[in-house]
Steps between C-alpha positions, in 0.01 A plus 500: 500500500376539144255776416152358436461706182814364333524188287739238634661226294787254514812598307783265415819701469869422463673510841777725369248751365306487829818573696564802276144623557541461876826699497346772286193512725715533811700783346176684412334425836224284350385147561588252227129480410472878470818503290357244258181706471704818445715336231194360323328840507811666355523236228135551406549878485802456276313256280163668457562856608473694823140613443365145477670346805345539844695716748445270795297197595151483369333464167641684201289784368339464161440770246144524377439511129381828361 
C-alpha cells in the first residue's frame, strides 16, 4: 500500500527498461517502486549536488537567504 504522504503518478516506461529495473530491485532486495525512487534520488543528487537532494521521502529542505 502506498504511503499517504507520497505523491503517486502514472509512469509509461519501456518494458525492457522496466524488466531491468525489476531485476536490479530484486538483486538489491527492494521493490521495483522503491528502486525507481532510489534511482531518481541518485540521479537528482548527481545532477544538482548531494546537499540539495533529500535523503529519504519527504520534502526537500530549503536554505534561507541571509
